[in-house]
C-alpha positions as CSV (number, residue, x, y, z in Angstrom):
1,M,12.8,27.7,4.6
2,K,13.4,29.7,7.8
3,Q,14.7,33.1,8.4
4,N,16.2,33.7,11.9
5,G,14.3,30.6,13.0
6,V,10.9,31.9,11.6
7,S,9.3,29.8,8.9
8,Q,8.2,31.2,5.6
9,D,4.6,30.2,6.4
10,S,4.7,32.3,9.6
11,I,6.1,35.3,7.7
12,S,3.4,35.1,5.0
13,L,0.6,34.6,7.5
14,N,1.7,37.6,9.5
15,L,2.2,39.9,6.5
16,F,-1.0,38.8,4.7
17,P,-3.4,41.1,6.7
18,F,-1.5,44.2,5.6
19,S,-2.4,43.5,2.0
20,L,-6.2,43.5,2.7
21,T,-8.6,46.4,2.7
22,H,-12.3,47.0,3.6
23,E,-14.4,43.9,3.1
24,A,-11.5,41.5,2.8
25,E,-9.8,42.9,5.9
26,S,-13.1,42.5,7.9
27,W,-13.5,39.0,6.7
28,F,-10.0,38.1,7.8
29,Y,-10.4,39.4,11.3
30,H,-13.7,37.6,11.7
31,L,-12.1,34.2,11.1
32,K,-12.0,31.9,14.2
33,T,-8.8,32.1,16.2
34,H,-6.2,29.4,15.4
35,S,-8.4,28.1,12.5
36,I,-5.5,28.5,10.0
37,H,-2.1,27.0,10.5
38,T,-0.4,27.0,7.2
39,W,0.0,29.5,4.3
40,E,-1.6,26.8,2.0
41,E,-4.7,26.8,4.2
42,M,-4.9,30.6,4.0
43,I,-4.7,30.5,0.2
44,L,-7.4,27.9,-0.1
45,K,-9.8,29.7,2.3
46,F,-9.2,33.1,0.6
47,L,-9.8,31.7,-2.9
48,S,-12.9,29.9,-1.8
49,K,-14.3,33.1,-0.4
50,Y,-13.5,35.5,-3.2
51,Y,-12.8,33.3,-6.2
52,P,-15.2,30.3,-5.8
53,Y,-15.1,27.4,-8.3
54,S,-17.9,28.9,-10.4
55,I,-15.9,32.1,-11.1
56,A,-12.7,30.1,-11.8
57,L,-14.6,27.9,-14.2
58,Q,-16.1,30.9,-16.1
59,L,-12.6,32.4,-16.4
60,M,-11.3,29.1,-17.8
61,K,-14.1,29.1,-20.4
62,D,-13.4,32.7,-21.4
63,I,-9.8,31.8,-21.9
64,L,-10.5,28.6,-23.9
65,N,-13.1,30.4,-26.0
66,F,-10.8,33.4,-26.8
67,Q,-11.0,34.4,-30.4
68,Q,-8.7,36.6,-32.5
69,L,-10.1,40.1,-32.9
70,P,-10.5,41.7,-36.4
71,M,-7.8,44.3,-35.6
72,E,-5.2,41.5,-35.1
73,L,-3.1,40.4,-38.0
74,S,-3.3,36.8,-39.3
75,C,0.3,36.2,-38.1
76,G,-0.9,36.9,-34.5
77,K,0.8,40.2,-34.1
78,F,-1.2,43.3,-33.2
79,C,-1.4,46.3,-35.5
80,S,0.2,49.5,-34.3
81,E,-1.6,51.5,-31.7
82,R,-1.9,54.4,-34.1
83,D,-3.9,52.2,-36.5
84,V,-6.3,50.6,-34.1
85,V,-6.7,53.0,-31.1
86,P,-9.0,56.0,-31.7
87,T,-7.9,59.4,-30.5
88,K,-10.5,59.4,-27.6
89,E,-9.3,56.0,-26.4
90,K,-5.7,57.2,-26.5
91,K,-6.6,60.2,-24.3
92,F,-8.5,57.9,-22.0
93,F,-5.5,55.6,-21.4
94,K,-3.3,58.7,-21.0
95,D,-5.6,60.2,-18.4
96,V,-6.5,57.0,-16.5
97,K,-3.0,56.9,-14.9
98,H,-4.0,59.9,-12.8
99,Y,-6.8,58.0,-11.1
100,F,-7.0,55.3,-8.5
101,W,-9.7,53.4,-6.8
102,D,-10.0,53.0,-3.0
103,D,-13.2,51.2,-2.4
104,P,-15.8,52.7,-2.5
105,Y,-14.4,56.0,-3.8
106,L,-12.5,57.1,-7.0
107,F,-9.7,59.6,-6.5
108,K,-7.7,61.7,-8.9
109,I,-4.1,63.0,-8.6
110,C,-4.6,66.6,-9.9
111,A,-2.1,68.8,-11.6
112,D,-1.1,70.4,-8.3
113,Q,-0.3,66.9,-7.0
114,V,-3.2,67.0,-4.5
115,I,-5.4,63.9,-4.3
116,R,-9.1,64.7,-4.5
117,R,-12.2,62.5,-4.4
118,C,-14.2,62.3,-7.5
119,V,-17.9,63.0,-7.2
120,H,-20.8,63.2,-9.6
121,G,-24.6,63.7,-9.9
122,Q,-26.5,65.1,-6.9
123,E,-23.5,64.9,-4.6
124,A,-21.6,67.3,-6.9
125,V,-24.5,69.7,-7.0
126,D,-24.8,69.7,-3.2
127,I,-21.1,70.4,-2.8
128,L,-21.2,73.2,-5.3
129,M,-24.2,74.8,-3.6
130,A,-22.6,74.5,-0.2
131,C,-19.4,76.2,-1.5
132,H,-21.4,79.0,-3.2
133,N,-24.4,79.9,-1.0
134,G,-23.8,77.8,2.1
135,P,-23.0,79.3,5.6
136,T,-19.4,79.8,4.4
137,G,-20.2,80.3,0.7
138,G,-20.3,84.0,0.3
139,H,-21.9,84.0,-3.2
140,H,-18.5,84.4,-4.9
141,G,-17.9,84.3,-8.7
142,A,-17.8,81.0,-10.7
143,N,-14.0,80.6,-10.7
144,Y,-13.6,81.3,-6.9
145,T,-16.5,78.9,-6.2
146,A,-14.8,76.2,-8.2
147,K,-11.5,76.9,-6.3
148,K,-13.4,76.4,-3.0
149,V,-14.6,73.0,-4.2
150,F,-11.0,72.1,-5.1
151,D,-9.8,73.3,-1.7
152,S,-12.5,71.1,-0.1
153,G,-10.9,68.1,-1.7
154,F,-13.4,67.3,-4.5
155,Y,-13.2,67.0,-8.2
156,W,-15.3,66.4,-11.3
157,P,-14.5,67.2,-15.0
158,T,-17.3,69.8,-15.6
159,I,-16.8,71.8,-12.3
160,Y,-16.0,75.2,-14.0
161,R,-19.0,74.9,-16.4
162,D,-21.3,73.9,-13.5
163,A,-20.1,76.7,-11.4
164,H,-20.8,79.3,-14.1
165,D,-24.3,77.8,-14.6
166,M,-25.0,78.0,-10.9
167,V,-23.8,81.6,-10.6
168,K,-26.0,82.6,-13.6
169,S,-29.0,80.9,-12.0
170,C,-28.4,82.3,-8.5
171,D,-31.0,85.0,-7.9
172,S,-29.0,86.7,-5.2
173,C,-25.9,87.0,-7.4
174,Q,-28.0,88.3,-10.3
175,C,-29.6,91.0,-8.1
176,Q,-26.2,92.2,-6.7
177,G,-24.1,91.8,-9.8
178,K,-23.4,94.5,-12.4
179,I,-25.7,94.8,-15.4
180,S,-24.0,93.6,-18.5
181,Q,-24.0,95.8,-21.6
182,K,-26.3,93.4,-23.5
183,D,-28.9,93.6,-20.7
184,E,-29.0,97.4,-20.6
185,M,-32.2,99.1,-21.8
186,P,-31.7,101.6,-24.7
187,Q,-31.9,105.3,-23.7
188,N,-34.2,107.5,-25.7
189,A,-33.7,111.3,-25.6
190,I,-36.9,113.2,-24.7
191,Q,-37.3,116.7,-26.0
192,V,-38.6,119.0,-23.2
193,C,-40.3,122.3,-23.9
194,E,-41.5,123.3,-20.5
195,I,-41.1,122.2,-16.9
196,F,-43.3,119.2,-16.0
197,N,-44.3,118.9,-19.7
198,V,-43.0,115.3,-19.9
199,W,-42.9,112.8,-17.1
200,G,-41.3,109.4,-17.0
201,I,-42.7,106.9,-14.5
202,D,-41.3,103.4,-14.0
203,F,-41.3,100.5,-11.5
204,M,-38.1,99.1,-10.2
205,G,-37.7,95.8,-8.4
206,P,-38.3,93.4,-6.9
207,F,-35.7,94.2,-4.2
208,P,-35.0,92.4,-0.9
209,S,-38.0,93.2,1.3
210,S,-37.8,96.3,3.5
211,R,-40.7,96.6,5.9
212,G,-42.8,94.6,3.5
213,N,-41.9,96.8,0.5
214,K,-40.2,95.2,-2.6
215,Y,-40.7,97.8,-5.3
216,I,-39.8,101.4,-6.0
217,L,-41.9,103.8,-8.1
218,V,-39.6,106.2,-9.9
219,A,-40.9,109.4,-11.5
220,V,-38.5,111.6,-13.5
221,D,-39.2,115.0,-14.9
């Protein structure tokens, strides 16, 4: 079949590279020039590269050895989804439509319709530290730090919890932040009879070093 004098093989061969990405695309452009003349040759070469006979044979064995699962009825029909799919699995299949894979990264389409790259492990920790106490961090609160991560184009499920934990463990933030009521020391009234009769002396610090000094000695009459 020809369209405007161009064969179907030519159309398929010219459009085929646009369907490839990453390793497959690199493989295609490293083929010898004029080494493929028909669409059938392209199919065979592609299958031999990425779906060799051993893989095809294993797939055939898996299909032939397929057995009915316990959750399937004897008549061959499946039970209802409500009966066989646990709640967590339902949530998984509901959420998975928001993700897509672009080798080698996983991306999520977030609620604000912005596509963000999913990260985990040490990479997530490094990104969170950079957004909190890096050159452009600013030691902001947990929610604003998490927002900076989102604005940078990254996502992971525990980002808010991790941001709160980081702010709590940040020494600079704890020194500058307000003292919570639960951390306040109880105040005890002192009955004074005469001037200089009772003194209160206490150490405060450590503070950021000022000319080598980190502590303050406080004496109260």
